[in-house]
N, C-alpha and C positions, 0 to 999 in steps of 0.2 A: 379701433374699438372705442365706442362712445367718443367720437371725434370732436364733438363740441367741448366736452369737458377736457379732453387732452389739449385742444388748442388753447383754451382759457388758462389751464395750468401752466403750459409752456410759456405763455405770454407773461404770466405773473411771476414765474420762477426767477430766482436770483441766487447767487452763491451766498449773499447776505442772509436771505430767508432760510436757506438750508442750515447755515451756521446758527441761526436763531432756534431752529428745530432742535439741533444737537444740544445747544446751550440750555434749552427748556427741559430736556430730559436730564441733562447733567445736574441741573439745579435742584431737582427733586430729592436727590440723595447725595449731592456733592460727589457724583460718580459718573464718569463718561463710559458708556458701553464699549466693550473691547471688540465687538463685532461691527461690521459695516452696515450702517443704516442707509437704505436707498433714498435718492433725492425725491422720488415721486411715488404716490400710490399707483396701483394698477386699476384702471377704470374697466370694469367687467360688464360687457353688454348683457342684456337679458337673454340673448340667444346662447352665449357662452355659459352664463349662469345656469340655464336650463340643462345644458349638456353636463356641466359639473355635478349638478344635483342628481341627474339620471345615473351618472357613473358612480356617485357615492351610494345611491340607493341599491345599486347592483352589488356593491361590495358589502353593504350592511345586510342585504338579503342572504348573501353567502355565509356571513358570520352568524346569522340567526338560524341557520339550518340545524335541525335536531341532532345531526351527527357531527357538528363542528368540532366538539371536544375530542371525539373519537378520531377524526381526521388529523387533529393537531397534537395528539398525545406524543407523537414522535418528537416534536419540537422540544418537549420537556425532557424526554429521555436523552436528548443531545446536550442538555444544559442542566442546571440545577432546578429542582422542584421545591417550591415553598408550600407548606401546609395551609389549610383553610382557604383554599381558592373559592371565590364567589361564583355565582351563576354566569356572570357576564363581565366584560371589561367595563371600567368606569370612564375611560377616555379613548378617543379615536383621533388619529391624525392621518388624513388621506391625501396623498400628494399626487397632483396631476401636472405633467409638463404640458405647456400650451404648444401644440404641434401643428404641422401641416401634413395632410394626407389627401392625395388626389386633388390638390389645389384648394382644399378647404381647411378651415381652422377646426381642430378637434383636440380635446384634452385626452391625454394618455396617462394611465395610472403608472406612476414610477415606483411608489412604495406606499405601504399602509402600516401604521404602528398602533398597537394597543397601549399607548403611553402618552402622558401629558406633554403639551408643548407650551408655548409662551402665552398662556391664557390671560395672565394679568398684564403683561407688557403690551399686548396687541391693542387692547381697547384704549389704553392711554396714548399709544402712538397715533392711532387714528384721530383722537381728539386733538392732539397737538398739531397734526396736519390741518385740521379744520380751524383751529385757532389762527393759523397763519394764512389760510386760504378759506375765508368764510363761505364761499360758494359750495364747498365740499359738504356743508350741512344739508344740502339737497340730496346727498347720497348717504349710504350707511355701510359699515363694515359687517353688520350683523345679519343673521338669517332667522327665519321663523318668527318674524315680527318682534324680535327683541330690540330693546334700546339699552343705553348704557346702564341704567338703573336695574332693569329686569335681568340683564346679562350678569351683572355682578352678584345679584341675589341668587341666581341659578348656580353660578360657579361656587359661591359660598355653601349652598345647600349640598352640592355634590361632594365638595371636599370635606365638609364637617359632619354631614349626616346627623345634624342636631346635637352633636356632642359639644360640651363647653369648649371654648376656644383654647384654653390652656391645656386641654387634654388631646389636642390635635396638633401634629407637627408636620412641617415640610422637612423631609429627610433627604440629605444629599451627602456626597463625599466632598469634604472641605468646601462648603458652599462659597466661601469668599474667593476661592481660586477658579470658580467655574465661569466660563464665558457668558452663561445665561443668568448670572446672579442678579442682573437688573430686574428680571422677572420675579425672583425671590423677594427682592425689596418691595416691589409693588404688591405682591401677594401678602406679605406681612402687613403692609399698610392698609390694603383694601379689606382683608379678611380678619387680620388680627391674630394670626397663628405664628408661633415661633419657628425659626429656621434652625435646624439642628444637624450637626455633623454625625455621621455614623459612629465615630469614635466616642461621642458624648453620651450614647445610650448605655444604660446599665440594665442587665437582666437579673431579676430576682424571681426564681421559680419560673412561672409562665408569664410574668408581668415585666413590662419595660418601663423605665423611668428616665427622665432627663432632669437636670438641675436648672432652675430658672435664674433670672438675673438677681434674685434676692438670696440665692444659695439654697433654695428649698427644692427637695426632690418632688417631682410631679409625675404622676402616672400617665403613660401614653396609651390612649384608647383607640386612636385612629391615626394612621400614617399616610400623608400625602407623599407618595413615593416618587422621587426623582433620581434614584440610584440606578445606574446602568451597570449590570454585573460585568459586562465586558471591561469596563474601566476598573471596577472593584477588584477583579481578579488580577489585574496588573499591579495593583497597589499593595504589594507584599510588605511594604513598610508600615502599613496601618495596623494598629492593634484594636480589634473590635472586642467589646465586652458583652456581645450577644451573638446569637447564631440565627441567620436568616432562615435556616432549615429547621429550626426548632418549632415545636407546637406552641405558639405564643398566643396569649389572650389579648389579641389586638386586631382591629379592623384595618383594612387597606383601602385607601382611595387610589386605586390603581394597583391591584394585586400584581406582584412581580411576574407571575406565570403568564399573564396576558401579554407581556412584552415579547415573549417567545412564541406564543400561539398566534398572535396577530402581528405578523412581520413579513419579511420577504419570503418566509416559509410558505405562505398561502398563494403567492403570485402564480406558480404553475397551475393552480386549480382554476384560476379566473379566465374565462373565455368571453370574448365579445369585442365590440368595436372600440371600447375604451381601454382595452387591456393589451399588453405587449406579449409577444411570444417569449416565454420564459421556461427554462428547463433546469431541473435539479441536476447537478453535475453527475450524480450517481445514476441518473436515468438517461444520460446522454449516450446514444448508441454509437455515434461517430462525431468526431470533431469537425465542425463546418469548415469548408475551404475559404469562405469569405469572412474570416474572423474580424476584419476591419468593420463589420456591421454589427459587432456584438460587444457587450461589456460584461466583465466577470465581477461578481459581487459576493462577499461573505454574507451569510443569512442573518446573523445576529449582531453585526457591528452597528455603530451609531455615527451620525454626522459624516458619512462617506468614508470612514476608515476602512482601509484594505481593498477599496475598489480599484480594479485595473481597467482603465478606459481603452487603452490600445493593447488589446489582447493578442498574445502570440500562442502558438501551439504548445510551446514549452511551459507557458504559464499554467495551462490546463493540466498538462502532464505532471507538473510539479506539485499539484494539490493532492495531498495524501488523504485528507478527510473529505471525500467528494460529496458526502451528504450534508456538508456545511456550506456549500457554495451553489450559486445559480449562474447560468449563462443567459443573459437577457439581450434581446434584439435592441439595437439602438433605435432611437426615434429622431425624427427631424424637427427639432425645436424651431419654432417660427419666431424670428425677431419681430415681435408684435407691438412693442411700445416705441413710439416715436419720441426720442429724446432730442434736445436741441442739436446734438452732434452725432446722430446716427440712431440705429435701431437696437433694441434690447430684448433679450429673451426672458421668459417668465415661467415660474413654476408656482402653482397655487396649492396651498395646503388647507383643506377644509377641516375645521376642528369640531368635534362632537363630544358631548358628555352623555352619560347614561346613568340616570339616577337609579338607586338600588332596586326599587320595585317597579320601575317603568317598563313597559312592554318593549320599548325600542329606544335607541339613542336619539338625541336631538342635535342637529347641526346648529352651531351657534355663531361662529365667526371664522376668520381665515388668517393665514399668514402667507405672504408672497415673497418669493426669492427671485432676484434678478441677476442676470449675468450677460456679459458679452462673449464669454468663453464657450468651450465645447460642452461643458457639463456644469450643472447648477448645484450649488450647495455642497461641494466637496471640501469640507473643512472651512471654518471661518478664516478669512483673510489669506487663504493658501494660494488661490488662483489670482494672478496679476490682473486678469480681466474681470474679476469679481466686482459686481456693482453693489449688491447688498440685499438686506431683508427689508420688507416694507409690508403694506397692507393692501388688500383689494377692496374697492368701493363698488357697491351695487346700487342700482336705482331703487328708490323706495317704492 
């Protein structure tokens, strides 16, 4: 894929340059990311880009159906429902494995999330690659004609929705302990909003407040939500001073309900060449005899938690809440990236934002995960064959 760029990158690559990349990221906040950063960008050909965009547009068309909320209400019944849901999601992350089918390269949808990803880290990562390899400035990590300046302006508009910065917060569970905190640091620096732990919010009537670094209570008017309820429910040690389920006078940049609506829950509905055979376990009429060709996934977990890659009949029989799991056909990931010491597999996450009054979401950039192992992105640093996360580069 884009063999000229691949050849030039591999010729210029060195361990010293990779260490410079990591040092450059570390120097920004005196913090080294705890997840593995890949040695190389993924050079995406125009042909593959067109396929990825076509697949994304089919997903977006499904989400825009008039009956989408009706179809996905069950996802909220299976979880907690937060009041004051907006008309559409604010964020989309659409993951495609780069696969081989009938001898041809084709992206296959692995997952879709109505939840933010590393929007602020990714653009900085791409620029740091370009600083070390100037020829990369001929390419772009952005979509829809965006550049670094217009991208950051759009991300700020989507997150803040014209509210004063001090009234907008990035909300997370113990942000300093999260693997993704490098993204929070860049978000705070780029946009200027505070990063707040769920335990630091105070509810007074229908209003929420946090205390700023001067000890002053500030009203929260909009929340850039990074909280995963799957994690929050496990943290019984945390003492919250507000209730997510309360009718609060606050806007959400990423309303929590969309995490459940736009999730693996919708995969069984999606049909077409870019989509994988997926069955809700409660709809499974009989257990396939060729389970080696399937993967078992919980619907609402995050970062690969709870996924069973080598499925056995007993695993399926042991699931008591069968409407909370899917059985998905495995795909044939294609080792597509030529590294100096072998081939590497890739998964491309296309990132989109959806402004409050816009008719549709806008695809803005991407995140790429690489691996030499069987499955990509199952927990940071878990798989010994894990290569890391990086960014895809498109021709301008």
